[in-house]
N, C-alpha and C positions, 0 to 999 in steps of 0.2 A: 860090486853090491849096490851103490848106490846110481845104478842106471837100473836097476833091478826097483829100487824105490822110488825114482822118482815118473818111472813109466807107472807103479800102480794107482797113482793117487793124484795126475796132475790136478783134479777139478778141486783140488785146494784151492787154489788160485785161479784158474780158469774153467768156464764151464764149457763143456763139449765136448766131454772124451769120447773116444770110440773103441771100439774093440780091436781094430786095426783089421788088416789084412785084406786083398783084393778080388776083385769078384768083376764081370763085366755088366751090372749093371749100371754103370755111367754110360755106357754106352748106349742104350735103351733112353736114355731121360736127354733134353733138352735143357740144361742148364740156364739159357738164358731166358725161359719163361716168367713174363711180368705179371705180378700181380694186379688185379684191376682195382680200380681208386676206390675205398671204401664208399659206401651208399650214403653216408651221413658229411661228405666232403666234398668239392671240387678241386680239382686237380690238375698241376700239371707239370713245364718244366720250365726251370731258369737255365739261361744260358748266361756260362762263367769263365772269364778264361782260362786255360789249361793252367797257365802259370802266370800270377799277379803281378810276377816280377820283371816279366817277358812284355813289353808294350806288344811286340808281333804275335803273343800267341795264341794257338788255335781255340778255338773255344768248346768247350763240355758243357752238358745238359745236367743239372742238377734237378731233380724229383721234389716237389713240396704239396703238402695237402692243405687244405682250408676248411675249416667247421664254419659257418657264418655268424656271427652272434645273433643271439636270438630279438634283441632290443636293440634295431638299428639304428634306431633316431639317441638311444643314448652311449652308443658305440664309443668304446675310450681307443681300442686299436686293435690290433695281432700281438696274443702272447704265443710266443715260439719256443716248441718245448724241448730239449734235448734228453733221452734216456740213459745215455752212460755208452759205457762201452771199452775202447773204441772200437764199438761195431755192431749197435743197433740201429735199425734205421728207426724214422720217429712219426712217419705217415700212417701206419698203420698203430703204431701208440697214440697217438694221440685223438684219431678217429676212435680207440677205448676210451680214453679219458674222458674223452667229450658224452659219451653214451652214459659212462657208468661212475665214473670218478669226480668228476669236477662239479662242486654246484652251480646251482642256478646263479647265484649273484654273479658267478665268473663267467658263465655259458652269455649272460645275456648281455654283457658290456665288453667282451671281449671275441674276435676272431679267433678259434683255437687252429694254433696252423705245428704243423710237421714238416720239419725238411730233413730228409735221407741224407747223412752224409755224405762224402765220396767216400766210395768204397761199398755204399750198404744201396738194399732195397733197388730201387729202379735208379740209384744214380750213378755217374759215370765212375768206370774200375770195376765196380764191384764184378761183372761178368768178369773182366781180367784177373780178378783174385779168387775166383770161385775155378774159374777153369786150371789155374795154377794148381791151387791147395787140393782139388780132386785128383789131378795127376801126381800131383805129390804123396799123396795116401794111398794110389796104386801100386806106387812104387815104380814110376811113369817119365819122374821129371822132379821138381821141386820149383820153389817159386821166384828164386834167384834173380832170374834175368828180368822178369815182370816187375820185382821191388825196383831193380835200377831205370825202369823204364817210366812207373807211374808212382815210388813211396814217394820222391818231392813232391809231389802235387795233392798227398793223401793227408799231409801233416795239422797241427791243430790250428797254425797261422794264418795257411788256406781258408780251414774250414770256418775260423772267426769271419774273414773278409766273404765267403760267400752268405753267411748268416746276416752281414749289413748288406749286402746286394739286397738278400730278400727282404731287408725291411723296408730299404728305400722302392722296391720293385709294390709292396704293397703298400704304399704312400705312408707307411709311419715317419714322424720327424725323427722318434726315439724310439728304442728296444725296449721290450718288455717281455722278460726272457725268466724260464724254471728249467734249471740243469741239473741232473740228479747226476752222481758219482762224476765219471769221468764229463760230465755236460757241465761241473764245474769248472774243470779246467778252461771249458770254451766261455764260460761265464764270465770268468775273471780274468781272461786272456781278454775277451772280448772290452771289457772294463777299463783294463790296461789299454789297447790299441785305440780303443774310441771313446774316449772319456765325455765327450759330449755329446756323443748319441745316446747317453744311457736314460733311460727311464725310470725302470724298475728292474733288480735283475734277484732270480732268489738261487743261493747256492745251497741245495740240498746233500748233505754228504759227502763234504768237498776232498777232493786233491789236496795235496800239499801245492801251496802257490809258490816253492821252491825249489821242489827237489829237481836234480839238473842231469839223473839219469835213470836207467833201469832199475840198478842196483839199489841206488836211494831211495826209491821208491820201496821196493820188494823190503828193506831194511825194517823200515816204518809199519809196515804191513806186518811182519815178523812180531814185533815190538807189540803190534795190537792185537794178535793172539796168544802171545803172555796173557798179557791183561785180558783177556777172556775167558780163557782154564781158569786163570784164579778168582775169579767172578763167580766161574760155576762150579766151583769145588767150594764155595761159601767162603772163600781166603783164609784157609784152614791150612797153615803151613805142613802140618803133619802129611795133609792128603798130595797137596804138591811136592814135598819132599818124598812121597812115593813114587809120582806118577814118575819124576825125575828119573829115579834109579830105574825103575820100567823102560824108560825110552833111552837109557842110558844102555841098557842090556838088547836092546834091539836095533841099535845101532851097530855097537862094537862086537858084536860076535860072542864065542867063536861060529856059533847054528845061527847067530840071529834072530833069537828066540826068547821068549820069557817063560820061565817055568815057574806056575803058581805050586800052590800047596795041591790043587784036583787037576789041574791040567797046565796046556802049554797056550801061551798066546804068540802067533804068528808075526813074523813082520808086516804082511800085508793086513793083518789083522788089526796089529797097530798101528798102522799109516790113518786105517780106514778110523778109529778112534780119536786119534787127534785130528784129524779134520772133522768129525761130528762132536767131537768137544766145542768145536767153535760155528756150527751151523747156526742159520736163523731163525729164532724164534718159532714165525709160524709154522716153520716146514714138521715139527716136531721131531725131527732126527735127532736133537740129543737127549730129548725125555724118552725116547726108543733106548738110548744105551745109558741112563743117568744110572737107574738103580744098578747094573752091573756093573759099571763103572767103579763107582763106590762100594761094591762088594767085593772089587779088586783090591783097592787101594785101603779097606779097612780092615779085610777079614784074608787076604791073599787067595780069594779065591775068585777064578776067570770062569767057571763055568757057565754062570748068568750073562756075562758080557760074548762071549763066545755063541751062544746060543742066540742071542739078541743081533748078533751082525749075520748070523747065520740068517735068518727069518730076512732081513735086510736086503742081503743078497740076491734072495730070491725073488724080490721086487722089483727088479729092474726089469721094465718094459722096454724093446725095441725103437727106434726112431724110425721115419719113415724118410725117403729118399730126400726130398725138399729138406725136411730138418737136417740130415746130415750135411748134406751139399753147404747148408747155413751156417750151420759149428765149422765146419771147414773154411770157411770165406771167412769168419767172424775174429777166427783163431788166427790166419794170415794178414786180415787188417789191422789187426791187435799189436799184433808184431811192427808192420810195416809204420804205425803210427807213434807206437811208444818209440820206436829206435830211432825214426825219422825228427822225434820233438827233441832227441840228449840235447844240452845244453855244454854238456859237460862229459862226452863219451870215452869210456875207457878201453884201456888196449885190451886184448883179449890175456894177456898175460896178467895186467890189474883186476879184469874180473875174475880169473883162476883164484885170487890172491885172497879176496873178499871173503873169504870161509868165516875169520874172525869174526868181521862185522855183524854177519849174523847171528853167531852164537853169543858174540855179544848183548845184542837184541834183546834175544830168547834162547838159554839153554835147554827149552821144552822144544822150542818152534824148529830153531837155527839151522841146524845140519838139515832137515830135511826142505825149508823153504830154501835156503842153500843150493843143493842139487837140483832142486825142480825149477827155478826162477833167474839164477843169475848169470844164464848163458844165453837170454834171449838173443840179446844183441852182440854175441859174440860171432865175430866174420861179419859183421853187417857190412858193406862197401860200398852199399846208394847213396846217392847223395843225400843229407842233413839239409833239415831247416828249422833250426834251432828256437824255442822258443825262450822269451825271456822270462827273468824271476817275476812274479806281479807282487812289487812292495811300493811302500809309500804311496796307496792309492786314496789318501784322505783327501789331500792335497791336490791330486788331478780332479778326483768328483765336486769337489767346492763344496760340499756338504752333502750329495744328494745321495739317501739312504740303501744301502744291501742289506737284504735277510741271507743272514747265515743259517742253518738247520744240523745240527750235529749229535750223534749218537755217543753215548758215552761207550759201548761197547759194540762198536760198528764193526764188524769183521771184515770187511772189504777197504772202508777208508776212516783209519782210527782215530779218535777224536781230538788228538793231540794237532791233529788237520786242519780240524775245524777251528780251534783255538789258535793257530798260525794265522790263517784264515783271516780270526778277526782282525789279527793283532795287526796286519799287513794293510788292512783298511779302517783301522781306527776308528775315530768318531764316526764313521761312514757307516759301519757296521753295527748290526743288532743279532747277536748270539744267541739260538735258543736250543737248548740241549736236549735230547731223550734220555732217559735215567732207568736203569733196571730193565733193559729192555734190548735182546741181540738181533739186532738186525739193519738196514742197510736201504736207504729211500724211505723218507717218512712222509711226505707231503701227500695230501688225499688219498691216504692208506689206512683211514680209520682211527687216526689220534686226533681227538675233537680238540684238542687245546695246539696242536700242528696247525690241522686245517683252519683251524679261524684264526690263526695268527698270519698264516700264508695269504689267505685270503683280506685281509683287513688292508697287508702292504699292499696286494697288487693292486688294488683298486686304489691306495693313495697311499704311491709312496713316499710322499713327503710328511706321514704318520711315522713318528720314530716307534719301533718295539720296543718293549720293554725286555732286558734280558731276562732269562726264566728258565726253570727248567718244568718238564714234563715227563709224566709217567704215563707210560702206556694203560688202558684200562685191562683189566682182567680179563673182558672178552676177546681181546686183540689178540692173546696167545694160542687160543684154539683155532686159530685161521689160516688160510691157505697162503698162497702169495695171492690169493686172485680180488679182485675189484669186483667182482661178480662171479655166480657160478659160471667156472669152465672158463673164466677169463683172467688171465693173469695177468697184474701191475707191469705194464711196461718195462718198469727200472729196477724190478727185484730178480729177475732170473736173463741177464745177460751176459757175456763174454767181455770178461775183463773188470772193469769197476763200474 
């Protein structure tokens, strides 16, 4: 049963689900086709060692793009952006941010820079990951041999060294960095590795600075889902208990469904409902099912919920070949980086025994997320490059300020991670919180309080930002993930975090 459940909606934790099935269209497409440099940037390739630990290592090419400061006479330096994942390119994302999202004060004073991390965009190993992921999708192979060959050179330790190499190439003495989601792992790890090279680092929607393996990360995610569901249900104990009873019926059989007064909720639709309960606010997905779910919980009537789910299922569109390839590559890279980064990897038997850790974190979401996420690194045999815990950073930075932005109801990186990140940076950290709003990735997405503080800090990182709480304006609740019509915010829709 859980094999069925985990296949139904893996998008709860990873973007880019597809309908499966192989066909011959892959043989008609050149997966190595490169995108051109955005018109508002200049682009190039930086040579970097394949292995920074091997002094005789061959060199690989890392792609980057630069949007020049509009006021070069008053240029501060380069602002390097990362949009998360680990799966997202950054050159095209940085171009979009420069065109639509960043304020004039930032565009005047900074070169806006995107660096495609290894395995993304036009950088090294993206081609190899795409090819093995496509072969796996077609049932003609898998990525195991590719992981053996390239995964040790894809981890966060290596990407951080690439970022520092680019900083030096661009001529900056110190790094100015804005990282979203997984990008906060890179930003915090950079501060740990190169504390003397830090000018300003924004950690927006932080990952945990201490989680040691995939299971620890996913258990944290699971607890975050429980918190959001409670918020969405108005902290109503009665509704929470009813929801739990329904979910228990869905996952315990005998027919894996819930029979309400008027109709039946199937396992598939129940999983969809769980997913949509923690959907990000701007998407409108929660609003689409809210009244139906409340009717089920309050009146034991499921017809309205089933109807809303049916309408949503009919609205899914097909993806282009290039989008599908990118989803497949992104999933392969996500696995490679997460498993390579593990500091305390679990054995296969230990992974299988973690169900209770998930259910203790959330009785509502624990079983589902356990079966969807726990086995990501099961059977991993490629060499790892463990990342250190980012701790005791106040002394390391010597008073240098770091800005941390966290959402109380962030469905991807729970708020407790932002608090943990702030605690481990001590007096060097300022924590700005977004409350009463379910979303992920906040700076330069239309929340004025966040944008104002982020801009002030980037312009003058010696200025201590006061810790404060921001509420998203009402106008934000109706908009999409876009920073302009038809242009998605680069941090809002990536595979992973």
